Chimera marker file (.cmm) of the C-alpha trace (Angstrom):
<marker_set name="trace">
<marker id="1" x="114.795" y="86.114" z="161.977" r="1" g="1" b="0" radius="0.5"/>
<marker id="2" x="118.695" y="87.214" z="161.604" r="1" g="1" b="0" radius="0.5"/>
<marker id="3" x="121.042" y="87.010" z="163.927" r="1" g="1" b="0" radius="0.5"/>
<marker id="4" x="122.951" y="90.517" z="163.852" r="1" g="1" b="0" radius="0.5"/>
<marker id="5" x="126.479" y="89.753" z="166.142" r="1" g="1" b="0" radius="0.5"/>
<marker id="6" x="126.350" y="91.890" z="169.337" r="1" g="1" b="0" radius="0.5"/>
<marker id="7" x="129.642" y="93.794" z="169.792" r="1" g="1" b="0" radius="0.5"/>
<marker id="8" x="131.617" y="91.915" z="172.341" r="1" g="1" b="0" radius="0.5"/>
<marker id="9" x="132.169" y="93.578" z="175.405" r="1" g="1" b="0" radius="0.5"/>
<marker id="10" x="135.411" y="94.764" z="175.852" r="1" g="1" b="0" radius="0.5"/>
<marker id="11" x="136.579" y="94.035" z="179.891" r="1" g="1" b="0" radius="0.5"/>
<marker id="12" x="137.660" y="97.695" z="180.909" r="1" g="1" b="0" radius="0.5"/>
<marker id="13" x="141.311" y="98.486" z="181.749" r="1" g="1" b="0" radius="0.5"/>
<marker id="14" x="142.962" y="97.830" z="185.310" r="1" g="1" b="0" radius="0.5"/>
<marker id="15" x="142.802" y="101.293" z="187.372" r="1" g="1" b="0" radius="0.5"/>
<marker id="16" x="146.535" y="102.212" z="187.299" r="1" g="1" b="0" radius="0.5"/>
<marker id="17" x="148.677" y="102.464" z="190.929" r="1" g="1" b="0" radius="0.5"/>
<marker id="18" x="149.850" y="105.762" z="192.038" r="1" g="1" b="0" radius="0.5"/>
<marker id="19" x="153.420" y="105.524" z="191.480" r="1" g="1" b="0" radius="0.5"/>
<marker id="20" x="153.978" y="108.189" z="194.267" r="1" g="1" b="0" radius="0.5"/>
<marker id="21" x="152.881" y="107.760" z="197.916" r="1" g="1" b="0" radius="0.5"/>
<marker id="22" x="152.350" y="110.851" z="200.007" r="1" g="1" b="0" radius="0.5"/>
<marker id="23" x="155.094" y="110.338" z="201.771" r="1" g="1" b="0" radius="0.5"/>
<marker id="24" x="157.067" y="110.471" z="198.504" r="1" g="1" b="0" radius="0.5"/>
<marker id="25" x="155.488" y="114.187" z="197.913" r="1" g="1" b="0" radius="0.5"/>
<marker id="26" x="157.054" y="115.753" z="200.960" r="1" g="1" b="0" radius="0.5"/>
<marker id="27" x="160.656" y="113.506" z="200.304" r="1" g="1" b="0" radius="0.5"/>
<marker id="28" x="160.231" y="115.700" z="196.894" r="1" g="1" b="0" radius="0.5"/>
<marker id="29" x="159.186" y="118.742" z="198.002" r="1" g="1" b="0" radius="0.5"/>
<marker id="30" x="162.158" y="118.992" z="200.355" r="1" g="1" b="0" radius="0.5"/>
<marker id="31" x="164.920" y="117.888" z="198.137" r="1" g="1" b="0" radius="0.5"/>
<marker id="32" x="163.506" y="120.483" z="195.533" r="1" g="1" b="0" radius="0.5"/>
<marker id="33" x="163.710" y="123.175" z="198.657" r="1" g="1" b="0" radius="0.5"/>
<marker id="34" x="167.073" y="122.459" z="199.474" r="1" g="1" b="0" radius="0.5"/>
<marker id="35" x="167.579" y="122.411" z="195.542" r="1" g="1" b="0" radius="0.5"/>
<marker id="36" x="166.365" y="125.767" z="194.893" r="1" g="1" b="0" radius="0.5"/>
<marker id="37" x="168.337" y="127.538" z="197.484" r="1" g="1" b="0" radius="0.5"/>
<marker id="38" x="171.613" y="125.733" z="195.231" r="1" g="1" b="0" radius="0.5"/>
<marker id="39" x="170.062" y="127.614" z="192.112" r="1" g="1" b="0" radius="0.5"/>
<marker id="40" x="168.441" y="130.817" z="193.332" r="1" g="1" b="0" radius="0.5"/>
<marker id="41" x="170.458" y="132.621" z="191.014" r="1" g="1" b="0" radius="0.5"/>
<marker id="42" x="169.909" y="130.702" z="187.665" r="1" g="1" b="0" radius="0.5"/>
<marker id="43" x="167.034" y="131.422" z="185.400" r="1" g="1" b="0" radius="0.5"/>
<marker id="44" x="165.484" y="127.737" z="186.034" r="1" g="1" b="0" radius="0.5"/>
<marker id="45" x="164.986" y="128.009" z="189.567" r="1" g="1" b="0" radius="0.5"/>
<marker id="46" x="161.443" y="129.658" z="188.611" r="1" g="1" b="0" radius="0.5"/>
<marker id="47" x="160.604" y="126.293" z="187.126" r="1" g="1" b="0" radius="0.5"/>
<marker id="48" x="161.720" y="124.764" z="190.432" r="1" g="1" b="0" radius="0.5"/>
<marker id="49" x="159.638" y="127.292" z="192.390" r="1" g="1" b="0" radius="0.5"/>
<marker id="50" x="156.694" y="126.802" z="190.766" r="1" g="1" b="0" radius="0.5"/>
<marker id="51" x="157.280" y="122.865" z="190.928" r="1" g="1" b="0" radius="0.5"/>
<marker id="52" x="157.743" y="123.513" z="195.136" r="1" g="1" b="0" radius="0.5"/>
<marker id="53" x="154.515" y="125.368" z="195.094" r="1" g="1" b="0" radius="0.5"/>
<marker id="54" x="152.102" y="122.887" z="193.085" r="1" g="1" b="0" radius="0.5"/>
<marker id="55" x="153.768" y="119.773" z="194.825" r="1" g="1" b="0" radius="0.5"/>
<marker id="56" x="152.421" y="122.134" z="198.436" r="1" g="1" b="0" radius="0.5"/>
<marker id="57" x="148.968" y="121.541" z="196.618" r="1" g="1" b="0" radius="0.5"/>
<marker id="58" x="149.563" y="117.618" z="196.764" r="1" g="1" b="0" radius="0.5"/>
<marker id="59" x="150.901" y="116.872" z="199.841" r="1" g="1" b="0" radius="0.5"/>
<link id1="1" id2="2" r="1" g="1" b="0" radius="0.2"/>
<link id1="2" id2="3" r="1" g="1" b="0" radius="0.2"/>
<link id1="3" id2="4" r="1" g="1" b="0" radius="0.2"/>
<link id1="4" id2="5" r="1" g="1" b="0" radius="0.2"/>
<link id1="5" id2="6" r="1" g="1" b="0" radius="0.2"/>
<link id1="6" id2="7" r="1" g="1" b="0" radius="0.2"/>
<link id1="7" id2="8" r="1" g="1" b="0" radius="0.2"/>
<link id1="8" id2="9" r="1" g="1" b="0" radius="0.2"/>
<link id1="9" id2="10" r="1" g="1" b="0" radius="0.2"/>
<link id1="10" id2="11" r="1" g="1" b="0" radius="0.2"/>
<link id1="11" id2="12" r="1" g="1" b="0" radius="0.2"/>
<link id1="12" id2="13" r="1" g="1" b="0" radius="0.2"/>
<link id1="13" id2="14" r="1" g="1" b="0" radius="0.2"/>
<link id1="14" id2="15" r="1" g="1" b="0" radius="0.2"/>
<link id1="15" id2="16" r="1" g="1" b="0" radius="0.2"/>
<link id1="16" id2="17" r="1" g="1" b="0" radius="0.2"/>
<link id1="17" id2="18" r="1" g="1" b="0" radius="0.2"/>
<link id1="18" id2="19" r="1" g="1" b="0" radius="0.2"/>
<link id1="19" id2="20" r="1" g="1" b="0" radius="0.2"/>
<link id1="20" id2="21" r="1" g="1" b="0" radius="0.2"/>
<link id1="21" id2="22" r="1" g="1" b="0" radius="0.2"/>
<link id1="22" id2="23" r="1" g="1" b="0" radius="0.2"/>
<link id1="23" id2="24" r="1" g="1" b="0" radius="0.2"/>
<link id1="24" id2="25" r="1" g="1" b="0" radius="0.2"/>
<link id1="25" id2="26" r="1" g="1" b="0" radius="0.2"/>
<link id1="26" id2="27" r="1" g="1" b="0" radius="0.2"/>
<link id1="27" id2="28" r="1" g="1" b="0" radius="0.2"/>
<link id1="28" id2="29" r="1" g="1" b="0" radius="0.2"/>
<link id1="29" id2="30" r="1" g="1" b="0" radius="0.2"/>
<link id1="30" id2="31" r="1" g="1" b="0" radius="0.2"/>
<link id1="31" id2="32" r="1" g="1" b="0" radius="0.2"/>
<link id1="32" id2="33" r="1" g="1" b="0" radius="0.2"/>
<link id1="33" id2="34" r="1" g="1" b="0" radius="0.2"/>
<link id1="34" id2="35" r="1" g="1" b="0" radius="0.2"/>
<link id1="35" id2="36" r="1" g="1" b="0" radius="0.2"/>
<link id1="36" id2="37" r="1" g="1" b="0" radius="0.2"/>
<link id1="37" id2="38" r="1" g="1" b="0" radius="0.2"/>
<link id1="38" id2="39" r="1" g="1" b="0" radius="0.2"/>
<link id1="39" id2="40" r="1" g="1" b="0" radius="0.2"/>
<link id1="40" id2="41" r="1" g="1" b="0" radius="0.2"/>
<link id1="41" id2="42" r="1" g="1" b="0" radius="0.2"/>
<link id1="42" id2="43" r="1" g="1" b="0" radius="0.2"/>
<link id1="43" id2="44" r="1" g="1" b="0" radius="0.2"/>
<link id1="44" id2="45" r="1" g="1" b="0" radius="0.2"/>
<link id1="45" id2="46" r="1" g="1" b="0" radius="0.2"/>
<link id1="46" id2="47" r="1" g="1" b="0" radius="0.2"/>
<link id1="47" id2="48" r="1" g="1" b="0" radius="0.2"/>
<link id1="48" id2="49" r="1" g="1" b="0" radius="0.2"/>
<link id1="49" id2="50" r="1" g="1" b="0" radius="0.2"/>
<link id1="50" id2="51" r="1" g="1" b="0" radius="0.2"/>
<link id1="51" id2="52" r="1" g="1" b="0" radius="0.2"/>
<link id1="52" id2="53" r="1" g="1" b="0" radius="0.2"/>
<link id1="53" id2="54" r="1" g="1" b="0" radius="0.2"/>
<link id1="54" id2="55" r="1" g="1" b="0" radius="0.2"/>
<link id1="55" id2="56" r="1" g="1" b="0" radius="0.2"/>
<link id1="56" id2="57" r="1" g="1" b="0" radius="0.2"/>
<link id1="57" id2="58" r="1" g="1" b="0" radius="0.2"/>
<link id1="58" id2="59" r="1" g="1" b="0" radius="0.2"/>
</marker_set>
């Protein structure tokens, strides 16, 4: 009988912690709403508006 080396079990990486809290999403969304009023006539306002709406689905 030969000893076949068994693959060593790799420990699972620890689950990453959330970077933002639920309250943070609300604060960021409020800040983006304010900034949207500042850049409403500029082309990048569309990107900020999309971000604002995506954050609304998170919080």
